[in-house]
C-alpha positions as CSV (number, residue, x, y, z in Angstrom):
1,M,11.7,103.2,120.8
2,K,12.7,102.8,117.1
3,K,15.7,105.1,117.6
4,L,16.7,103.2,120.7
5,Y,16.6,99.9,118.7
6,R,18.7,101.4,115.9
7,T,21.3,102.6,118.4
8,D,21.4,99.3,120.3
9,S,21.6,97.2,117.2
10,K,24.4,99.4,115.8
11,I,26.4,99.1,119.0
12,L,25.9,95.3,118.9
13,R,27.0,95.1,115.3
14,K,30.1,97.3,115.8
15,S,31.0,95.2,118.9
16,I,30.8,92.0,116.9
17,H,32.9,93.4,114.1
18,L,35.5,94.7,116.5
19,F,35.7,91.4,118.3
20,T,35.9,89.3,115.2
21,G,38.5,91.7,113.8
22,L,40.7,91.4,116.9
23,L,40.3,87.6,116.8
24,I,41.4,87.4,113.2
25,L,44.4,89.7,114.1
26,L,45.4,87.2,116.8
27,L,45.1,84.3,114.4
28,T,47.5,86.0,112.0
29,Y,50.2,85.4,114.6
30,V,49.4,81.8,115.4
31,V,48.2,80.1,112.2
32,E,49.5,79.7,108.7
33,K,48.1,81.8,105.9
34,Q,46.4,78.8,104.2
35,S,44.6,77.8,107.5
36,L,43.5,81.4,108.1
37,L,42.1,81.6,104.6
38,I,40.0,78.6,105.3
39,I,38.7,80.1,108.6
40,I,37.8,83.4,106.9
41,V,36.0,81.6,104.1
42,A,34.1,79.6,106.6
43,G,33.1,82.7,108.5
44,S,32.0,84.4,105.3
45,V,29.8,81.4,104.3
46,F,28.3,81.4,107.8
47,A,27.4,85.1,107.6
48,F,25.7,84.7,104.2
49,A,23.9,81.5,105.2
50,T,22.4,83.0,108.4
51,F,21.5,86.4,107.0
52,N,17.8,85.7,106.6
53,Y,17.3,83.5,109.7
54,K,15.4,85.1,112.6
55,T,17.6,83.2,115.1
56,F,20.5,85.3,114.0
57,G,18.5,88.5,113.7
58,L,20.6,90.4,116.3
59,L,23.7,89.6,114.4
60,H,22.4,91.0,111.1
61,K,19.3,93.1,111.2
62,T,19.3,96.8,111.9
63,A,16.6,99.5,111.6
64,D,18.6,101.3,108.9
65,A,18.5,98.2,106.6
66,S,22.3,98.0,106.6
67,L,24.0,95.2,104.7
68,G,27.2,95.7,106.6
69,T,27.2,92.2,108.1
70,L,27.5,90.9,104.5
71,F,29.9,93.5,103.3
72,Y,32.2,92.8,106.3
73,P,33.2,89.2,105.7
74,L,33.3,89.7,102.0
75,G,35.7,92.7,102.5
76,V,37.9,90.9,104.9
77,L,38.1,87.8,102.7
78,L,38.9,89.7,99.4
79,S,41.5,91.9,101.1
80,F,43.2,88.8,102.5
81,V,43.2,87.2,99.1
82,L,44.6,90.3,97.4
83,L,47.4,90.6,100.0
84,Y,48.1,86.9,100.3
85,D,51.5,87.1,98.7
86,M,52.5,90.3,100.5
87,P,53.9,90.7,104.1
88,F,51.3,90.0,106.8
89,Y,51.5,93.5,108.2
90,F,49.6,94.9,105.2
91,F,46.6,92.7,105.9
92,R,46.7,93.6,109.6
93,I,46.6,97.3,108.8
94,T,43.6,96.9,106.5
95,L,41.8,94.7,109.1
96,L,42.4,97.1,112.0
97,T,41.5,100.1,109.9
98,L,38.2,98.5,109.3
99,T,37.4,97.2,112.7
100,V,39.1,99.7,115.1
101,S,39.1,102.9,113.1
102,D,35.6,102.5,111.8
103,T,34.4,101.7,115.4
104,I,36.2,104.8,116.8
105,A,34.6,106.9,114.0
106,S,31.2,105.6,115.1
107,I,31.8,106.5,118.7
108,S,33.5,109.9,118.2
109,G,30.7,110.7,115.7
110,Q,28.3,110.8,118.6
111,I,30.0,113.7,120.2
112,R,27.6,116.6,119.9
113,P,29.1,120.0,121.0
114,G,30.8,121.6,118.1
115,N,30.3,118.6,115.8
116,H,29.4,119.1,112.2
117,Y,27.2,116.6,110.4
118,F,26.9,116.0,106.7
119,K,25.0,113.5,104.6
120,P,26.8,112.6,101.3
121,F,24.8,109.4,100.5
122,R,21.8,109.2,102.8
123,E,23.9,108.2,105.7
124,E,24.9,110.8,108.3
125,K,28.6,111.4,108.8
126,S,30.3,113.7,111.2
127,L,33.4,115.8,111.4
128,Y,34.5,114.3,114.8
129,G,33.9,110.8,113.3
130,V,36.3,111.6,110.4
131,I,38.9,113.0,112.8
132,G,38.6,109.9,115.1
133,F,39.0,107.6,112.1
134,A,42.0,109.5,110.8
135,L,43.9,109.6,114.1
136,S,43.3,105.9,114.9
137,A,44.3,104.9,111.4
138,W,47.5,106.9,111.8
139,L,48.2,105.1,115.1
140,I,47.6,101.7,113.4
141,F,50.1,102.6,110.6
142,Y,52.6,103.7,113.2
143,L,52.3,100.4,115.2
144,F,52.3,98.0,112.3
145,L,54.0,99.6,109.3
146,P,57.8,99.1,109.0
147,E,59.8,102.3,109.7
148,S,61.1,102.3,106.2
149,L,57.5,102.8,104.9
150,F,56.1,104.8,107.8
151,G,58.9,107.3,107.3
152,I,57.4,108.2,103.9
153,E,54.8,110.7,105.1
154,A,53.1,111.0,101.8
155,Y,52.7,107.2,101.6
156,V,50.9,107.1,104.9
157,L,48.9,110.3,104.3
158,L,47.5,109.0,100.9
159,A,46.6,105.7,102.5
160,I,44.6,107.4,105.3
161,L,42.9,109.9,102.9
162,L,41.9,107.0,100.7
163,A,40.5,105.1,103.6
164,I,38.5,108.2,104.7
165,N,37.1,108.3,101.2
166,F,35.9,104.8,101.5
167,E,34.4,105.4,105.0
168,V,32.6,108.7,104.1
169,L,31.4,107.7,100.6
170,S,29.5,104.6,101.8
171,Y,25.9,103.5,101.7
172,R,24.2,100.8,103.8
173,G,27.4,99.5,105.3
174,S,29.4,99.3,102.1
175,D,32.4,100.8,103.9
176,N,32.8,97.4,105.5
177,F,33.8,96.2,102.0
178,S,35.4,99.3,100.5
179,I,37.8,100.1,103.4
180,P,39.6,96.8,103.5
181,V,39.5,96.1,99.8
182,G,40.4,99.7,98.8
183,S,43.3,99.8,101.3
184,A,44.5,96.4,100.0
185,L,44.4,97.7,96.4
186,Y,46.3,100.8,97.5
187,F,49.1,98.6,98.9
188,L,49.1,96.6,95.6
189,I,49.3,99.7,93.5
190,M,52.2,101.1,95.4
191,D,54.0,97.7,95.4
192,V,53.6,97.3,91.6
193,N,54.6,100.9,90.9
194,E,57.4,100.8,93.4
195,G,55.9,103.4,95.7
196,N,55.4,105.9,92.9
197,L,53.3,108.5,94.9
198,F,53.1,110.8,91.9
199,F,51.5,108.0,89.8
200,F,48.9,107.2,92.4
201,T,48.0,110.8,93.0
202,G,47.5,111.2,89.3
203,V,45.3,108.1,89.2
204,I,43.1,109.6,92.0
205,F,42.9,112.9,90.3
206,I,41.9,111.5,86.9
207,A,39.3,109.2,88.5
208,A,37.8,112.0,90.6
209,L,37.7,114.4,87.7
210,G,36.2,111.9,85.3
211,S,33.5,110.7,87.6
212,F,32.6,114.3,88.6
213,F,32.3,115.3,84.9
214,L,30.0,112.4,84.2
215,F,27.8,113.3,87.2
216,K,27.6,117.0,86.2
217,K,26.7,116.0,82.6
218,K,23.9,113.8,84.1
219,I,25.3,110.8,82.4
220,I,25.5,108.9,85.7
221,S,23.9,109.4,89.1
222,K,25.6,110.6,92.2
223,N,26.0,107.0,93.6
224,G,27.0,105.9,90.1
225,S,29.7,108.5,90.0
226,V,31.2,107.2,93.3
227,A,31.3,103.7,91.9
228,T,32.9,105.0,88.8
229,Y,35.5,106.9,90.9
230,F,36.6,103.7,92.7
231,L,36.4,101.6,89.5
232,G,38.7,104.2,87.8
233,I,41.2,103.9,90.6
234,Y,41.2,100.1,90.3
235,F,41.4,99.8,86.5
236,L,43.9,102.5,85.9
237,G,45.9,102.2,89.1
238,V,46.0,98.4,89.7
239,L,45.4,96.8,86.3
240,G,46.8,99.3,83.8
241,C,45.9,100.6,80.3
242,A,45.5,97.2,78.6
243,W,42.6,96.4,81.0
244,L,41.3,100.0,81.2
245,L,41.0,100.7,77.5
246,P,38.4,98.0,76.7
247,V,36.2,99.3,79.5
248,L,36.6,102.9,78.3
249,A,35.8,101.8,74.7
250,F,32.6,100.2,75.9
251,F,31.6,103.1,78.1
252,I,32.4,105.9,75.6
253,T,30.6,104.2,72.7
254,S,27.7,103.4,75.0
255,V,27.4,107.0,76.2
256,V,27.7,108.4,72.6
257,L,25.0,106.0,71.3
258,T,22.7,106.8,74.2
259,M,23.0,110.5,73.6
260,L,22.3,110.0,69.9
261,N,19.3,107.7,70.7
262,T,18.0,110.3,73.2
263,R,18.3,113.2,70.7
264,L,16.9,111.4,67.7
265,R,14.0,110.0,69.6
266,H,13.3,113.3,71.4
267,K,13.7,111.9,74.9
268,A,14.7,113.9,78.1
269,P,18.5,113.6,78.6
270,S,17.9,112.7,82.3
271,S,15.8,109.7,81.3
272,N,19.0,107.7,80.4
273,Q,21.1,108.6,83.4
274,R,22.8,105.5,84.7
275,N,22.5,104.7,88.3
276,V,25.0,102.7,90.4
277,W,23.3,99.4,89.7
278,Q,23.4,100.0,85.9
279,V,27.1,100.8,86.2
280,L,27.8,97.6,88.2
281,A,25.5,95.4,86.1
282,N,27.7,96.1,83.1
283,I,31.1,95.7,84.8
284,I,30.6,93.2,87.6
285,W,31.7,90.1,85.7
286,A,34.7,91.8,84.0
287,L,35.7,93.2,87.4
288,S,35.4,89.7,88.9
289,T,37.5,88.1,86.2
290,S,40.2,90.7,86.6
291,I,40.4,90.0,90.3
292,F,40.8,86.3,89.6
293,F,43.6,87.1,87.2
294,L,45.4,89.2,89.9
295,I,45.1,86.2,92.2
296,S,46.0,83.4,89.8
297,G,47.8,85.0,86.8
298,E,46.0,82.6,84.5
299,T,45.5,83.7,80.9
300,I,42.0,82.2,80.8
301,F,40.8,85.1,82.9
302,I,42.0,87.6,80.3
303,Y,39.9,85.8,77.7
304,L,36.9,85.9,80.1
305,Y,37.5,89.5,80.8
306,I,37.4,90.3,77.1
307,V,34.3,88.3,76.4
308,M,32.4,89.8,79.3
309,I,33.0,93.3,78.0
310,A,32.2,92.1,74.4
311,A,28.8,90.8,75.7
312,V,27.7,94.0,77.4
313,T,28.9,96.1,74.4
314,A,26.9,93.9,72.0
315,D,23.8,94.3,74.2
316,T,24.2,98.0,74.6
317,W,24.9,98.7,70.9
318,A,21.8,96.7,70.0
319,S,19.6,98.4,72.5
320,E,20.7,101.9,71.4
321,I,21.0,101.5,67.7
322,G,18.1,99.2,66.9
323,P,15.3,101.6,68.0
324,V,16.8,104.4,66.0
325,F,16.3,102.6,62.7
326,H,13.2,100.6,63.5
327,R,9.9,101.9,65.1
328,N,8.9,98.3,65.7
329,C,10.8,95.1,66.7
330,F,10.0,91.4,66.9
331,S,9.0,90.5,70.5
332,L,10.3,87.1,71.5
333,A,7.8,86.9,74.2
334,H,4.7,87.6,72.1
335,L,6.1,86.3,68.7
336,R,4.8,89.4,66.9
337,M,5.9,92.9,66.2
338,K,5.9,95.4,69.1
339,Q,7.1,99.0,69.6
340,S,10.9,99.3,69.7
341,G,12.5,99.4,73.1
342,V,10.4,96.6,74.6
343,S,12.3,94.0,76.7
344,G,13.0,90.9,74.7
345,G,12.7,92.7,71.3
346,I,15.0,92.1,68.4
347,S,15.5,93.8,65.1
348,L,17.7,93.4,62.0
349,T,19.7,96.6,62.7
350,G,19.9,95.8,66.4
351,T,21.3,92.3,65.7
352,I,23.9,93.7,63.3
353,A,24.9,96.3,65.9
354,A,25.3,93.5,68.5
355,M,27.6,91.6,66.1
356,L,29.7,94.7,65.4
357,G,29.9,95.7,69.1
358,S,31.1,92.2,70.1
359,L,33.6,92.1,67.2
360,F,35.0,95.5,67.9
361,I,35.7,94.7,71.6
362,S,37.0,91.2,70.8
363,Y,39.5,92.4,68.1
364,F,40.6,95.6,69.9
365,S,41.1,93.9,73.3
366,Y,42.8,90.8,72.1
367,Y,45.4,93.0,70.2
368,L,45.9,95.1,73.3
369,F,46.7,92.2,75.6
370,F,48.6,89.9,73.2
371,D,50.0,92.4,70.6
372,K,49.0,90.0,67.8
373,V,46.0,88.8,66.0
374,S,44.6,85.3,66.3
375,M,41.5,85.1,64.0
376,L,40.3,81.8,65.6
377,M,40.5,83.2,69.2
378,I,38.9,86.5,68.1
379,L,36.1,84.5,66.4
380,I,35.5,82.5,69.6
381,L,35.4,85.8,71.7
382,W,33.2,87.5,69.2
383,L,30.7,84.7,68.9
384,S,30.5,84.3,72.7
385,G,29.8,87.9,73.3
386,F,27.2,88.1,70.5
387,L,25.4,84.9,71.7
388,A,25.3,86.3,75.3
389,S,23.5,89.4,73.9
390,M,20.9,87.1,72.4
391,V,20.5,85.4,75.8
392,D,20.0,88.8,77.3
393,S,17.1,89.3,74.9
394,L,15.6,85.9,75.8
395,L,15.8,86.7,79.5
396,G,14.3,90.1,78.8
397,A,11.4,88.4,77.1
398,F,10.7,85.6,79.6
399,L,12.5,86.3,82.9
400,E,12.0,90.1,83.3
401,P,8.2,89.9,83.4
402,A,8.5,87.5,86.3
403,L,11.0,89.7,88.0
404,N,8.7,92.7,87.6
405,K,6.3,90.9,90.0
406,L,8.8,90.7,92.8
407,T,8.3,93.3,95.5
408,F,12.0,93.4,96.3
409,L,12.8,94.6,92.8
410,N,9.9,97.0,92.3
411,K,9.0,98.5,95.7
412,G,9.8,102.2,95.6
413,I,11.6,102.1,92.3
414,K,10.0,105.3,91.1
415,K,11.0,107.1,94.3
416,D,14.4,105.6,94.6
417,S,16.3,105.8,91.3
418,E,19.3,103.9,92.9
419,R,17.5,100.6,93.4
420,I,18.4,97.6,91.4
421,S,15.8,96.9,88.7
422,P,14.6,93.7,86.9
423,N,16.5,94.9,83.8
424,D,19.7,95.1,85.8
425,V,19.3,91.5,86.9
426,V,18.7,90.4,83.3
427,N,21.8,92.2,82.2
428,I,23.9,90.6,84.9
429,L,22.6,87.1,84.1
430,G,22.8,87.6,80.3
431,S,26.4,88.8,80.3
432,L,27.4,85.9,82.6
433,S,26.3,83.4,79.9
434,A,29.2,84.7,77.8
435,A,31.6,82.7,80.0
436,F,29.7,79.5,79.3
437,F,29.6,80.1,75.5
438,F,33.3,80.9,75.5
439,Y,34.1,77.7,77.5
440,G,32.1,75.6,75.1
441,L,33.5,77.1,72.0
442,Y,37.0,77.1,73.4
443,L,36.8,73.3,74.0
444,F,35.2,72.7,70.6
445,F,37.7,74.6,68.5
446,L,40.8,74.2,70.6
């Protein structure tokens, strides 16, 4: 009965996605872009607003706990925004690759004789499903892509291979986001780099090699390596070196400090392996501000990007350096000395490390972007990042204990190393405060 329910709910979900995809496709021919954007935003709000209501249970809930019905509108919306200034056929291709090709992959994946099944990330994929996806995607490109672009075989092949990556390397319906957004980013990369296939192939190779190396060295988990792979393609391929280098500076220094901390404190190397949520918690706001910059081109989002990375660098440096020099720290929650490493603990060395980490990223990143030094702006960025790390400590002291009591954040954490933890939530909220500090200091000084 349970298997039957899972099959029926999956069919229903796929049918709804296919229908809405075809409806949006029709609307691209009859309404203006601005009106279509409003419709897609409204649909996304509806999907998120009804997710926890039993009345709409058939629309959202499945036995495999998929979040696909949330990823789907978000993926369609973001891909539409990214491709807003590009010809409409690019969005139509991403939309149909998601709705039609993914549906065909699901149907062809049920063919049993001679099929081969594999399980990259807890979700079963099949050889016939991949073939069905690839063939239908090729047909979509053939029907919608101009002959001048479709005639470039490598261009089409790379796009389809990348879409297959997004479909196969998915978890709990995340392909409903990664397929349209990933495809949209591919079109953006190729447009910015004037169809340089050699460049894009190099980006994929470097991202794949780097993420695989980090996984083999047990620095990040398997799911974390997949997230790193896609983030590498985005930062290197879409944004460029000026945006990539601050992230690399944060990540490399964090890894080195973590390794030193682990060795000096005689901890198991695997104990500090970062999972996918830890990767995303440190990069989510910087990623968001970079996307806003791509959409708007406003310099303010460069400042926010820098300050978000400065905040997570400050927090990480403090967390890794402080316990090495101090066996005890001052607990903000208990207002007395506690063993180092406790959430909400601060120390003199850790505080100095936080100040240096924020200053390093602020100075380095500002010079990268603007090729000059503005001490006032660097001061604002530095102070905002440092203060955000202090907020992280306060949240760790007072909010994290409350989060530890929530079943959603603690159920099965020991068995499932890829679940989001209370500390990840604290890191996300703490780094977000950097934006408010920056805005306040920016208005005060400038």
